[in-house]
Structure formats: C-alpha cells, structure tokens
N, C-alpha and C positions, 0 to 999 in steps of 0.2 A: 504493500500500500504506500510505502514511503518512496520518495524520489531519490535516485542515486545522487550522492553529494557531488559527483563530478559534473552534474548538470546544473547545480545550484549556482546563483550569482555570487561573485566573490566580493561584492561591495557592501553587503548588509552590515557587517561589523568592520567598518573601513578605517583606514588611517586618517588622522587629522591632516588636512591639507594646509601647509604653512601655518598661518595664524587663524585660519577659518573665519567664520562670521563675526567673531568678537572683534577682530581687527577691522572688518568692514564697518561695523557700527562706530568704532572709535574714530575712524577716519571721517565718517560722515558728520559726527558731532563736531569734529574740529573744523569742518567747512561751513559751519553755521546752519546745518540742517536741523529742524526742530527735534527735540528729544523723542526717542523712539518709544518710550514707555506709554502704554495706553491705560488710562484709569478704568476702574471697574464699570463705571456708568456708561462708558463709551464702547463697550465690547459687543453688545448684543444688537441684532437686527430683528425686525419683525419676523416671527417664526411662521413659515408657511406650511408647517408639517400637517396641520389639521386638514387642509384642503389639497395639498400637493404631496401625494404619497410617493416620494422618491428621495434619494440623497446621493451625493457624490463622495466616493471614498478613495483616497490616494494611499497606496500601499507599495511595498517592495515586490519585485518579481518573485514568483514561485513561493509565496508565503501564505498560501491558503490551499485547501484541498481542491483537487480537480478530479473529474471523471477519468477512469483509466483509459477509456476509449475515445474521449473527446476532451482535450485539455481546456477548451473554452467553457466547458460546463463546470460549475463550482457547486457541488451538492449542498453544502451548508447554506450558501447564499440563496440557492433556489428554494430551500426549505424555509428560510426567513421570509422570502417574498410570498410564498404560499400561506404561511401562518399569519402574516400581518398585512398583506396587500401592498407593501412598500417595495418599489423597485430600486435596485442599487446599480449606479454607474460605477463599476469597479475599475480603477485605473492603476496599472502597474507602472508608476512613473518615478518612484523613489529608488535611486541607485546609490546615493551617497548622502549622508546627513548634511554636510556643508553645502553640497551642490543644491539640495532641495531648499535649504535655508536661503541661499542666494536667489532661488527662483521665486519664492513667495514673500520674502521679507519686504520688498518695495511696497507691495500692497498693504501689508500689515502695519508698517511704520507710517504709512500715509492714510490710515483709517479707511481702507478699501477692502472689499471682499476678495478672498482668494479664489472664489468659485468652487471651493471644496468644503464639505460638511464634516469630514472626518479625515485625519491623517495619522500615520504611524511612523514615529521616529524614535531613535535611541534615547534612553533616559538622560544621558549627559547633555543631549541637545534639547530634550524636553525642558530641562532645567532652565535653559536660556529663554525659551518661549514663556515659561511661567514667570520668570523674573521681569521680562519685558511687558507682561500683561497682554500677550497676544493670543491667549486661549481662554475659553469660557469655563466657568465653574459648572460642573454637571449637577443635574437634579437627581439625587439618589432615590427619590420617590418613584422615579421611572426605572430604577435599576436595583430591584430587590435581590436579584441573583448575585450581582457584584458585591453587595453588602454582605451576603451570606457566604459566598463561596471563594472570594479572593483569598489567596494564600496569605496567612498572617505575616510571613517573612517579607511580603511585598507591599504591605498596607501603608507604610508611613516612611518613605524615603525623606532625606533631609530637605530636598528641594521642593517637596510637595507633601507636607504632613497630612495624613488622612486621605491622600489620593483624591483631593477635591477637583483637580484639573486633569488628571491623567489616570488611565486604567491600563495595566499591562496586557499586551496582545500575546506575546510569547516571551519567555525568559531563557537565560542561559547562564553558564558558569565559565569564567575564565580561570583555567587551571593549567596543569602540565600534562602533555601527552608524550609518550615514549614507546619505543619498540623494545619490549621485554626480551625477546629472543636475541636480537642483535646486541643489545647492551649487556645482557647476561646478569642483570641484577635489578632490584627494585629501586624506585625513586619515591621518596616520601616527603621531602622538604624542598623548598626553593633552593636552599644552600647546596643540595645535591647536584644542581646543575653545574656547579663550578668545580666538580671533581676532575682530576687529571685525565681520567679515561673519557671524558666528554669534551676535552679541549678542542675547539673548532667545530664541534658537532652539535651546537645548540643555537636555536634562533629565539629571538624575542619579538613581540609585536611592535610595529613601528608607530602605531597611533598612541598619542599621549593618553587619551581618555581610556583606551583599551588596556594599556599596559601597566600603569603605575600602581594600581591597587594591589595586585598579587605580589609585586616586588616589595611593597611596604609591609604587607602581611608577613612576608618572610622575615622581616626585621622585628616582628612582634608588635606592629603598630595597629591600633584600632582604627580601621579605615573609615569608620563613620564619623571620626573627628580628627583626621590627620592635620598636620601643620605644614607650613612652608619648610621648616627645618627637616621634617620627615621626607619631603619631596627632594630637597637638595642632597640629603644623605643617599637616597636611591640613585640620583644622578651621579654622585661621586663614585658609587660602587659600579655602576654600569660603565662609566668612563674607564675605570680601572680594568674591568673585564674586557673591554674593547681593546685597550692597549696591550693586554696580555694575550690576545688572540683567542680568547675563550668563546666569543660569540661569532658565529659564522656570518650572520647577517640579520637585519631587521626586516620583517615581512608584513604583508597584509595577509589575506586568507591563503596566499600561495605557499604558506608553510607546509600545507598538506602534501604538496608535491615532493618536497625535500624529505619528509618523513617516510613517505611511501617508497622513494627511491633508495633510502638508506644513507643519503648524503648527510642527513641530520638524524641523531638518535633520540633527542629530547627537545621539546619546544614549548613555548607558551601557546596555549590552544584554547579553542572554544568547544564546549561539550557537544553541541549539535554537530560539529564537523566530525568528531571522533566516533559518534554513533555510526555514521556512514562509513568511515574508514575501517571500523571493526568488522563490518559485514564482509569485507574482502580480506582482512588480516586480523584475526583474533589475538595476535600477539601485541597489537597496539593497545596500550592501556591509557586511561585517563585518571589523573590523580587530583583530588582536592587535598592539598597539603595539610598536615596537622596544624600548621599555623593559620590556615584559613584560605579561602578563595573568594573572589568577587562574584556576587549574584547580580546580574544586570537584566534589564528588560528593554524591549522595544514596545512603546506604549501608544495607546490611542488617545487623541486629543481632538477637541472641537475648536477650530480656529475662530477668531473674532469675525462677526458679521455673517456667520454661516446662516443660511436661510432655512435649514431643515434640522434644527438642533434636537428637537424631540424625537424625530425619526432616527437620528444618529445615536441618541441615548438608548433607544429601544434596541438598535442593532448591537450595541456593545453588550447590553444585558442578555441578549439572545445567546451570544457566544460564551456566557458564563453559566448556561445550563450545562450540567455535568455531561449529559449525553452528547451535546454539540461539542463541548470542549474535548471530549474523548475522541470524537471523529477527527477533529482538527489535529490533536496531538499525535494520533496514529499516522497522520500524513506528514507533518512537518518535523517531528522528532526533536523539538526543543523542550526545554523544561516547561511543563504545563503549569500555568498560574492558577489552575483549579484542581487542588488535590483530590476532590471528590470524583474527578474523572477516572482516577486509578481503579476504583471499584467497577466502574462501567467497563473498562478495558479487560479487567481480570475475568469478567463474566462472559466475555466473547466466546463464541463457538469456534472461532478461527484461532488456531494455536499460535500463529505468529503474532496476531493482534493481542492475544491474551498475554504473551510473553513480554510485550512492551510495558505492561503494568509493573513488572519486576525490574525494569531498567532504572537504576538510580540516577541516570543522566536525563531522564524524563520526569521521574518522581523520586527526588532525593530521599534516601532513607534517613532515619533519625540521627545517626552518627554524622552523616554528611551535612544535614541541615544545621547542626550545631556549629559547623565550621564556615558557614556562608554568611556574608554580610554585603549590604549595599553601601558602596563607598560614597562618602560626601563628594559632591561634584566640585569641579574647579570653578571658582567664581569669576565674574567678568574682570574684577580687579586683579586677579592672579593670572589670568590666562595668557596675556601677552608675554609676561616675564617667563612663565613656566614653559610655554610653547617654544619660545626662542631658545631656551637652554636645551630642552629635549630634542628639538629638531636639529640642533647643531650636533648633538651626540649621534643621532641615528642617520644623519646625512640627508635630511629633507631640505 
C-alpha cells in the first residue's frame, strides 16, 4: 500500500536555502516596506463555507493516499466529499518550505488573499507564519476529533501553545540511520558517530532547522529550551569534525543514496525514509539515541483571508478520525499524529497492513516516546546570525 521511497520527493524535509524568508523580511523592513505583522482583527475574511461547498488545499507531492490503479484518485478525499458534500481542489504545489514562503508571502504581508484555504508546511516554518500573524486561529468546536485524538506529544509546541493555529498533518523523527551488517556493531548515541571506524563515512543534514536539535540532544541539552550558547557549542564541534575528516558531506534527502551504496555507514536521517529503505535492506537500522531525538511535524494551517475557513476546519477534523488516519498512515508511512489509528491498523485482515501497527517508526513505543521532544524553533532575531554560521560550516 505504501509508495516506494525512491519515488518520493526529496524536498519535503529540505535544507535551508541561504538565509531563507527571514532575510527577505529583514531586507524589506529596511527598505521602508510596512511591517509584515498582521493583527488578529485583520486576518479573517467573510467565510463563504455555508453557501460555497469547496476549498483549496496546497500540499506536498505524494503526501496523501492514492488509488493503486489511478494515482489521480485520492480515496480519503473522495470519502470526505461524499460525507460532507464539500469538494476539494487539491494542489501539489509545495516542494520547499522557503520557496513556498516566497510564493505566498507578498500576498500575506500586503493583506491579500493567497487563494488557498489550507496549507501544509514544516513546523519550523509554521512558527514564522504564526509569529507574523499570517494564519487564523481554528475553531475547535468544529474539530472535536482533533481535540480528542491528537497525540499528547504534539499538542503544545513552543511556537504554538495548545495548537491554536496549527494541526499536525504527519510527523517524523530525526535520528540516526546505519547499516548494521557493514558497520558490524550497534550505534546508540550521537557520540558514536565520531568513532574511528566511521571516519569519513558519516553524513549530517545540511539544513539548519533539520539538523541542530539531534546534535544538541547528544550534548544533553533540553531542546525545548536551548540557548545560543548551546547552538555555538554544536557548531564548534561540527567544525572540528569537518577539519578532522570525520564527516563525508552534508546532505538533503540524498543521504539515502550514500547509505544504500555503502559509501556512508551512518547518517543523520528521517524515520519515514528509513521505513522505505528497510523494505529493501533489513540491515539498515534507525536509532532514537538514548539522549533523545527530535519529533517534528508538517502541519496544516488556514492562511489569512481564506474564504472557506469552516470547510477547511471540517477537513482537518475528518483526517483525525482514527479510521481515516489509519488509511493515510498505511500509505505515507510517517509517524501518525493519531495514536488511536494503531488499533485500527492492528485489526486489519491484511497482514502487511496489520504489521504497520507494530512499527515504532509509525507508532513510537513507550520507550521511544520518552526520548522524543519538539525543539524550540529558531526565532527571527536569531536566524540571520545562526544561519550565517551554519551555512559557512556546511558550505551553503
């Protein structure tokens, strides 16, 4: 039921491009452009949901279930339309967080509609939208399933306490992947990456927002409240390992090619990728280190001036029905934000589908859950300085 990872887009968890949208906003402010922040009273438009049964949803490619015989058919969306009478214009237009930010930010900062009722971007970018006041608070009265079934681990990130503006679409873990057969031993800690038998056979993620948390956790840092000193300590360490030749290179999602070929024996990795790699090579392991790993999400948001807000809220709640969440989880193989979907999958008559319920990379077990944390995001005040130093180290 799941799509082979080799056909999945490489940009979903992508590297930070230079200084990203934060630099763009800083430059605009310096040129006399009005402040980009939008006050709460200026975010809503007249909602047409009662009379206009539709909505437009922007998402990443290959991030929803499709029919095995017709990839233009999306069974869960079809079921939503049948249940509610609401039609969904589903647009696979998001290939990069910063690229999409640049695409819709002019409208948002100028108090104009984006033409979209629902978008999905990574939480570190969601944080920027929330701070700028570019998304609307959701009406939980229309979302009883979200209130009931959202994973407690995901309920209150630092950038959006109580998830008033965001709802996780799918989640994942940034940990360590390695080839157990080729390496000949186990990896349990971040510090294990710097052993002599791995010199030059390790990769780290190049994106600042994707990479820093796991490295900090290896230093014993609580990433929900990390400091600038914690960040610079990590940079000092990584610089040292680069100079010692311990790091082969910094990567986007293409680390998977190095791991499969054997050019790399261990790497910073995403849980969703490893599930697909293990289908072809069971010797590839994924580790949530004893010191912890980052739990991240790509989240749903309703941008300012959306004209079908109530319809969008109903759609979000539909996907928090455990039956629907299970169908989606069986297809995309990311960490499911609805733990109750595990029981649904376990009860499946299909052995392969039922087996997914036991996969800790889709439904983390109790031991793994204790090690997961949502990292505090990088603030706008920090971003330029931190990105400049990190990008110099990784060669961006």
